[in-house]
N, C-alpha and C positions, 0 to 999 in steps of 0.2 A: 247479781251474778249474771254475766252474759253467757251465751250458749257454749262458747269454748270452755269457759271456766266450769260450767255445769258438767260438760263431758269429762273433764279432768277430775272433778270432784267425784263423779260416779265411779271412776276407776280407783282413785287414791284415797277417797274419803276425806276426813278432816286433816289428815297428815299429808298435805299436798305442798309442802315447802320444796324449793328447788335444791334437792340433795342428790348425790350419786345413787343412793339406795332407791329413791323415788324414780329417778331416771331409769334404773334397771327394772323396777316394777312396771313402769309404763311401757318400756320396750317389750317385756314379756307379754303384756296385754296386747300390744300392737301385733306382735308376731302371731299370737293366737287368733286374733280377730280380723286381720287383713288378708285379702286374697291378692296374690301377685300374679301378673303385673297389675299395677294400678296407676291412675293418673293423679298426680299431685298438683294442686293449685294453691295459690296464696292470695291474700287480700291486699297485700302491698308489694311494691317492687323490691327485689333484692338490690343491695347497693351496686353490684356488678351489672345489673340491668339498666341502670339509669342512663348511661350514654346512648343505649339503643332506643329506649322509650322516650327520653326527653330530647334527644338530638345531640349533635356534637361528636358523634362517633366517627372516627377515622378508620376506614377498613384496613389500612396498613398497620395500625397500632393495635397492640394487645395489652391487657393488664400486665404489669411487671411480673406477677407471679407465674405467668405463662411464658415469659420471655426467657430464652436460653442465654447464658452468659456469652458475651462477645458477638451477638447476632447483628448488632448495629441497628436494631429496631427501636424507633422512638415510641415510648409508651406514655400513658397518662402520668405515671408516677416518676419515671426517671429515664435517662438516656444511657444506653450502653455504648461501649466503644466499637 
């Protein structure tokens, strides 16, 4: 068991399947034990970060989910009118 699995096991015990109930239990734990504001880091890039980290990012393009309809902006996923 790696360190992240050990932390989850410490909170949820042996019943640590990915279920809505366990997500709620873990959220309750986090709300009780975290002090806000906090800095969140990750060990891998998020998919939306890849163009910035790996290159190929066009400053005029935005991911389609940020694109407003009819803006005429060319995005990675599609072109609007």
